[in-house]
N, C-alpha and C positions, 0 to 999 in steps of 0.2 A: 610620727609626730613632727610638726613644723618647727622651724627655728624661730627664736624671738630676738628682736633687736633690743639692746639696753635702752631703758627709758629713765630719765631723771624726774623725780617727783619732788616739788618744793612745797612745803606746808609751813604755816606759821603757828599752829596750835594743835592740840591733841585731836579735837573733833575733825579738823581738816585732814589730819593724818588718817583717821579711820575712814573717812569718805573716799579719799583718793586711793588708799590701799584696797578697799573693797571693790571699787570700780575697775581698777587695774587687774585685780585677781579674777574677777568675772570675765573680763575681756580675754585673758589668757586661757582660762579654763574652757571657754567655748571652742578653743582650737585643739583640745585634748580629747582623743577618742574615749567614748563611754566605757569601753572594755578596759582601758588603762585605769580609769577611776575606780571601776569595780574591783580590779585586782588590788589596788591600793587599800580599799576599805576592808578587805579580808585580812590583810597582813598588818594593819595599823589601827587597832581599836583605840577609841578615845579614852583618855585617863579620867577617873572619877572626879579629880579636882577640876579638870576642864569642863566637864558636864555641869558641875556645881556652879562654876563661874558663868557658863552659858545660860543656865536657868536664872541666875540672879540678874544678869544684864537684860534678858528678854522680858523681865517684869517691868522695866522702866519704859517711859513714854518714848515713842519713836523719834529719832533725830535729836535727842537730848543727851547731854553728858553730865552726869551727877558728879559733884566734887567731894562727896563724902569719902572718908578713908576706906570704907567697905567697898564702895563702887570702884574707886581707883585701883584697889587691890585686884578686883575681878577684871577690870579693863586690862591692867598690866598682864595678868595671867593669860588672858586670851590672846593678846597681841604677841606676847613672848612665845606662846605655844605655837601660833601659826607661823611665826618666823623661823623657829627652831625645828619644828616638826611638820612641815607642809603636807607630807604624805598622810598624816593622821587626819588632816582636814580635807583630804581629797584635792589638794592643790599641788602643782609642781612648784619647786623653789622659785620664788619671785623676787626676793630682796637679798642682795649680796652686799649692800652698803647702806649704813645709816650714818647721819652726821648731825651735829648740832653746833650752833655758833653762839658767841657771847660777846658783849662789849668789854672794853678794857681801858684802863687809865694809861696815861703816858708813862708813868712810873713803872707800872706793871709790865708794859711792853719793853721798856728799857732793861728791866731786870731779866726778862725772858731772853731777850737778844744776847745779853752778856753771858748768861749761864748756859744757853744752848747753842753758843757759837760753834762749839765742837761737840764731840760725843760726851755724854755724861753717864757714868756707870756707878750705881750704888749697890747695896746688898740686896735690894729688891727690884730695881729697875735698870734697864739697858736702853738708853736713849741715843739714837744716832741720826745724822742727817739722812733723809730719804733719797734713795737712788732713783734716777729716772727710769721709767719702764715703758718700753715701746708698745705694750699691750694695754696700756691705760685707756679707759673709756674717754672719748673725746670730751664729753660734758664734764667729767671729773677733772681732766687735765685743764680745761678752760677755767674751772673754779679755782684750782690750786694756783694757777698763774696770777690770780689776783693778790696772792700773798707773797711776802718776802722770803719766807722760809717754811719748810715742812720737815718734820722729824718723825721717825718711827719709834713708838714707845712699846717696849716689851717687858713682861713681868717674869721674874725668875720663879719657876716651879720645880718640884721634885723631878719632873721629866725634862727639864730644860727651859728654854725661853718660850713664852707664849707667842701667839700670832700678834702682829703689831696693831696698835691703835695709832692712826696718823694724826698728828697735831700740826696745824698750819697757823701762823700768827704774823701780824703786821701787814697791813694793806699797802700795796705799792703806790697807790694814788689816793688822793682825797676824793672819794666818790660820794655824791649826795644820795645815792641809793641806800635807803635805810635797811634793806635786806642784807647788805654787806656789813658784817661785824668782824673785828680784828682777830678774834680767836675762833678756831674751827677744829673740832674733833670729828674723825670719821673712822668707821671700822666695819667689818663684816660680822653681823650678829650671829651667824650660824657657827662661827669659829670660837665663840666664847661661852663659858659657863657664867651665869650671873655672879657667882662668888668671885671669879677671876676679875671681872670688870670692877667690882667693888674694891678689891684689893689694889688694883691699878690706880684708881682715883684716890684711894686713901693714901697710897704711897706718894702720889703727886701732891696731895694736900700737905703732907708732912715736909715736902721740900720748901715750903713757904714761898713759892714762886707766884702763886695766884691769890687774888682777893676772892676767896671762895664765896662769901656772902653776896658779893656783887655779881658774880657769875650766875648764882642761883636765881637772882632777880631778873637777869637779862636774857636767859636762855629762851 
């Protein structure tokens, strides 16, 4: 099987994410031997819940995204399943980093800068400045260089600290590019259970560092 070069995909909405992800997945799957895919299908049967979501989505009109709660649930289920269990969908792992950005007020940035100047340890979270890594993807390194600071956020579990969610904040320059927002979260989706992600963001919300309602509107 050939090797794949990392590729950065930028999207601005959910429908764009589905389109880009599907195209990239098909491109990579064409380079995988059919024998390898057949071997995957035998050892990784699809879950009934995924089949149910697939049937529901296939009933909708092509190239449309419904915003009903039922449809969004099935969209979420399918995307999460493909990211977490690529073999089940006859795909090789293709996504090792997801990120989202949000706008921020000056007061919020000032509060974040002051609180996260050094490490912050609570009963649920361990937040420390991110160490530089020589193996970092060039595109990811380029993006993080736009920000003044990046920290790693880990959650305390019974088995120890979770994998980190990286949080970058504060733009170094005043850029007119509207795609650049002063708050950015990034993480590897394959390394987290949904429940852990929920607990991390709940704990962050309890710190009262963010204007959560504003973030929801601007993500």
